[in-house]
C-alpha positions in Angstrom: 113.7 150.7 156.3 110.0 150.0 155.3 109.5 149.9 151.2 106.3 150.1 149.3 106.4 148.3 145.9 103.6 149.5 143.5 103.1 147.7 140.2 100.5 147.1 137.7 100.5 143.1 138.7 101.8 141.0 141.3 102.1 136.9 141.5 99.9 135.1 140.8 99.1 137.3 137.9 102.3 137.5 135.7 102.1 139.6 132.9 105.7 139.5 131.7 109.4 139.5 133.2 108.5 142.6 135.5 106.2 141.0 137.8 109.1 138.0 138.3 111.8 140.7 138.7 109.8 142.5 141.4 108.8 139.3 143.0 112.8 138.4 143.3 114.0 142.1 144.4 110.7 142.3 147.2 111.9 138.8 148.4 115.3 140.1 148.7 114.7 143.0 150.6 112.7 141.0 153.0 115.5 138.9 153.7 117.8 141.7 154.2 115.5 142.9 157.0 113.7 145.7 155.6 109.7 145.6 156.0 108.1 144.7 151.9 104.7 145.6 151.2 103.4 145.2 147.9 100.4 146.9 146.1 98.8 145.9 142.9 95.8 145.7 140.9 93.7 142.7 140.9 90.4 141.4 140.1 88.8 142.4 143.1 85.8 144.8 144.2 87.4 145.8 147.1 91.2 146.0 148.6 92.0 142.8 149.6 95.3 141.9 151.8 96.8 138.5 151.8 100.1 137.1 152.6 102.5 135.9 149.7 105.8 134.2 150.8 106.0 136.3 153.9 105.1 139.5 152.1 102.1 141.4 152.6 100.5 142.1 149.2 97.4 144.5 149.0 95.2 144.1 145.7 93.1 146.8 145.0 90.2 146.9 142.3 91.0 148.9 139.2 88.9 151.9 138.9 88.7 152.1 135.2 86.1 150.0 132.7 87.6 147.1 133.0 90.8 145.3 134.6 93.5 145.1 131.8 94.9 141.6 133.0 94.1 138.9 130.2 91.4 141.2 129.1 88.6 139.7 126.6 88.7 141.9 123.2 87.4 145.0 123.8 85.6 147.5 121.3 87.9 150.7 120.0 85.7 152.9 121.9 86.0 151.3 125.1 89.9 150.6 124.7 90.1 154.6 123.9 87.9 155.6 127.0 90.0 153.4 129.3 93.3 154.7 127.9 92.2 158.5 128.5 90.9 157.7 132.3 94.5 156.0 132.6 96.3 159.4 131.6 95.9 160.5 135.3 93.6 158.2 137.0 92.4 160.3 140.2 90.5 157.5 141.7 93.7 155.1 142.0 95.8 157.9 143.7 92.7 157.7 146.4 93.8 154.1 146.8 97.2 154.6 147.3 96.8 157.4 149.9 94.9 155.1 151.9 97.7 152.5 151.6 100.4 154.9 152.7 98.0 156.5 155.6 97.7 152.9 156.9 101.6 151.3 156.1 103.5 154.5 156.6 106.0 153.4 154.3 109.6 155.2 154.3 110.3 154.8 150.2 107.7 153.6 147.5 109.3 151.9 144.6 107.0 152.2 141.7 107.2 149.9 138.6 104.7 149.4 135.7 102.1 151.9 136.5 99.6 150.6 133.8 96.1 151.0 135.5 97.8 153.3 138.4 98.7 156.4 136.0 101.0 159.2 137.0 98.4 160.4 139.5 100.2 158.0 142.4 103.6 160.3 141.9 101.6 163.2 143.2 100.1 161.4 145.9 103.4 159.8 147.3 105.4 163.2 146.8 102.2 165.3 148.7 103.3 162.8 151.6 107.0 163.4 150.9 107.9 160.0 150.8 110.9 159.4 148.4 109.7 157.9 145.0 112.2 155.2 143.0 110.7 154.8 139.6 112.0 151.6 137.8 111.4 151.3 134.0 110.2 147.9 132.4 108.9 149.1 129.0 107.6 152.2 127.4 104.1 153.1 129.7 105.4 156.5 130.4 106.1 157.1 126.3 102.8 155.2 124.8 99.6 154.0 125.8 100.3 150.5 124.4 103.5 150.5 126.4 105.6 149.2 123.3 105.9 152.2 120.8 104.7 149.9 118.3 102.2 150.1 115.5 101.4 149.4 112.2 103.7 146.0 111.9 106.9 148.4 113.0 108.6 150.1 115.9 107.6 153.8 116.3 110.3 156.4 115.2 108.7 159.0 117.1 105.4 159.4 119.4 102.3 159.5 117.4 99.2 162.3 118.1 97.5 160.1 120.3 100.5 159.2 122.4 101.7 162.5 122.9 98.4 163.5 123.8 97.8 160.9 126.4 101.1 161.4 127.9 100.8 165.3 127.9 102.8 166.6 130.8 104.1 163.3 131.8 107.6 164.4 131.3 106.8 167.3 133.9 105.3 165.5 136.6 108.0 162.8 136.0 110.3 165.6 138.0 108.4 164.4 141.6 110.6 161.2 141.3 113.6 161.0 143.4 115.4 158.6 141.6 114.9 156.5 138.0 116.4 153.0 137.1 116.1 151.9 133.7 116.7 147.9 133.1 118.9 148.7 130.2 120.9 152.0 129.3 118.9 151.8 126.3 115.4 152.3 128.2 116.6 155.3 130.3 118.0 156.6 127.4 114.8 157.0 125.7 113.1 158.7 128.4 115.5 161.3 128.6 115.5 162.0 125.2 111.8 162.8 125.4 112.5 165.2 128.2 111.7 162.8 131.4 113.4 162.7 135.1 115.4 165.7 134.5 115.7 166.3 138.6 115.7 162.6 139.0 119.1 160.7 140.1 119.6 158.1 137.3 121.0 154.5 137.3 121.0 151.3 135.3 120.3 148.1 137.1 119.9 144.8 134.7 117.6 142.7 135.5 118.6 139.5 137.2 117.6 135.4 137.5 119.7 132.9 139.9 120.2 130.2 137.3 122.6 127.4 138.2 124.5 125.9 135.2 123.5 122.6 133.5 124.8 119.8 135.9 125.8 117.6 132.2 126.3 119.8 129.0 125.0 117.9 126.4 127.5 117.2 123.2 126.4 118.8 120.0 126.2 116.5 117.0 127.4 117.8 114.2 125.0 115.9 111.7 122.0 116.3 113.6 119.7 119.3 112.9 120.1 122.4 115.0 117.3 122.7 117.3 116.4 127.0 117.4 114.0 127.8 119.7 111.6 130.7 120.8 109.9 131.2 124.0 107.6 134.4 125.1 104.8 135.8 124.0 103.3 135.5 120.7 102.5 138.7 119.5 103.4 140.9 116.3 105.9 143.5 118.1 108.2 139.9 119.3 108.9 139.3 115.8 107.6 135.5 115.8 106.2 136.1 112.5 109.7 137.3 110.8 111.4 134.2 112.6 109.1 131.9 110.8 109.2 133.5 107.8 113.0 133.5 107.5 113.1 129.9 108.9 110.7 128.4 106.0 112.6 130.6 103.3 116.1 128.7 103.9 116.5 124.9 103.6 118.1 124.5 106.6 119.1 121.0 108.2 117.3 122.3 111.6 114.1 122.6 113.2 112.3 125.5 115.2 110.2 125.3 118.7 108.1 128.3 119.6 106.7 128.2 123.2 104.3 130.5 124.3 101.0 131.8 123.9 99.4 135.0 122.9 95.7 136.4 121.7 93.9 133.3 120.3 93.3 135.1 117.1 96.9 135.9 116.6 98.1 132.5 117.6 95.8 130.6 115.1 97.1 133.1 112.3 100.7 131.8 113.0 100.0 128.4 113.1 97.3 128.4 109.9 100.6 130.4 107.9 102.9 127.5 108.6 104.2 125.6 105.5 106.8 123.5 107.2 106.6 120.5 109.4 109.9 120.9 111.2 108.0 124.2 113.0 106.1 123.0 116.0 104.4 125.1 118.6 104.4 123.8 122.1 102.4 126.1 124.1 103.7 126.8 127.5 106.7 125.1 128.7 108.9 125.9 131.7 112.4 127.5 131.4 114.6 124.6 132.1 112.6 122.2 129.8 112.6 124.7 127.0 116.1 125.3 127.0 117.2 121.6 127.2 115.1 121.1 124.5 117.0 123.4 121.9 120.8 124.3 120.9 120.2 128.1 120.0 117.5 130.7 121.4 116.1 133.0 119.1 114.6 136.8 120.2 113.6 138.3 116.9 111.9 141.5 118.7 111.0 144.1 116.2 110.1 146.7 118.9 112.4 148.8 121.5 112.8 145.4 124.1 113.2 147.3 127.0 116.0 144.3 127.8 115.1 141.0 127.2 115.7 138.5 130.0 115.0 135.7 128.0 118.4 136.3 126.1 119.8 136.5 129.8 117.8 133.2 130.7 119.3 131.7 127.5 123.0 132.2 128.1 122.7 130.9 131.9 121.7 127.8 130.2 124.6 127.7 127.7 122.4 128.8 125.1 123.9 131.1 122.6 121.3 133.7 121.1 120.2 135.0 117.7 118.6 138.6 118.5 117.9 141.9 117.1 120.0 144.4 117.4 116.9 146.8 119.2 116.3 148.1 122.9 118.7 146.6 125.5 119.4 143.2 123.8 122.5 144.4 122.5 123.6 144.9 126.1 123.1 141.0 126.5 124.4 139.6 123.3 127.4 140.3 122.1 127.9 139.5 118.5 130.4 136.9 117.6 130.5 135.8 121.3 127.5 134.5 123.0 125.3 135.0 120.0 124.5 136.9 116.9 122.8 140.4 116.5 120.6 141.1 114.1 118.8 144.0 112.3 115.0 143.8 111.9 115.3 146.4 109.0 117.0 143.9 106.8 114.9 141.2 106.9 117.3 138.8 105.5 119.8 139.0 108.3 117.7 136.9 110.8 117.9 134.0 108.0 121.3 134.5 107.4 122.1 134.0 111.0 120.0 130.9 111.3 122.3 129.7 108.4 125.6 130.5 109.8 124.9 128.5 112.7 123.7 125.4 110.7 126.6 125.6 108.8 129.2 126.5 111.2 128.8 124.0 114.1 132.4 125.1 115.5 131.3 128.3 116.2 128.0 127.0 117.6 129.9 125.0 120.0 132.4 127.8 121.1 129.5 130.2 121.5 127.6 127.6 123.7 130.7 127.6 125.7 131.3 131.2 126.1 127.3 132.2 126.9 127.3 131.5 130.4 130.5 133.2 131.4 129.5 136.1 129.1 126.5 136.7 131.6 127.8 135.7 135.0 128.0 139.6 136.2 124.3 139.6 135.4 122.9 136.2 136.7 123.0 137.3 140.2 120.1 137.9 142.2 122.3 139.4 145.3 124.0 141.7 142.6 120.5 142.8 141.9 119.5 143.2 145.3 122.8 145.3 146.3 122.5 147.7 143.6 118.4 148.6 144.4 119.1 148.6 147.8 122.1 151.0 147.4 119.4 153.2 145.6 117.0 152.9 148.5 119.4 153.8 150.9 120.7 156.9 149.1 117.2 158.4 148.3 116.0 157.7 151.8 119.2 159.1 153.2 118.4 162.3 150.9 115.1 162.8 152.5 116.1 162.7 156.0 118.7 164.9 155.5 116.2 167.5 153.8 113.7 167.0 156.4 116.4 167.6 159.2 117.3 170.6 157.6 114.0 171.8 156.7 113.1 171.4 160.6 116.2 173.4 161.5 
């Protein structure tokens, strides 16, 4: 089968976990004998073709006011104009048409559509090719992709997002199959009337992470090393974590790894009042997890899955996480971590204090963390499940075409 993957970005342009997951899925499909092509936006004036790890990759110039990847701060009006054009960007449909005519894929797997817009669904459907749409974020519901505004997760769509996403639910009927990276994410779209006619699947993302060779012993007298890794952004809850850590007199340290917009990073650093909190900037996962005892994922938006929680457990690190989005599908309260409620601010501080004061529980959670996600932590499992969806939808299309021919 010839599979075309379409995503907003592709390595080395990494905007988040979606790009890592797509790279893994594409490489596994290539290894299984499928022909794989990737199409993404890029910082180019013309369509560029290259090869990355044996996979043919096309990078298309984004036909909008600016390329969104790590874009400098834009004016309010320019951002509004960008999002209005991104509601249905017919110019990007033309770009995809050229690739489809050249490559003639059997199936198109769509991922994050920021920049491409839903216009490409119409182009793929008009070519009679099955579409598998994977939901990594909330872009199809919200222009920001987060459903987060004014410091809190949106309980319903605002008028602006409702307008910018008008008719998107109806357009989703062109999608043959939809995959949610968590059950919670898929349910949110179904609740809003999306994908009524599409086959539905939940496929948790995966990473192949080998167990640590030498698991260090916990020193019950040493400070507990808490850590956060990821984007530094308001919806990630880093500020909530800092405030709760500083509020408690804990025998603990807090390591914060990652980066975000310069202005917000500086705000977080200037607000610190505790010298037991440190910012490390970029760290690779292995280095980070070897430097902490407990990973904290304090998201205050509907985190679609939270792969960092999977990675933490795979490194035998228990997780304190918000009870939002897909995180409860990974973190099992009392087994591999503790779930807290973002609407109850003290719940995070209580969880931090609980593991500082109950070292036996921390040790047991560390022992159970790895086994709790073994079923998820398998790239072959990920490939099996996606291949099953692809073959099913491709088979349905071939059968329909044959029946129409008769």
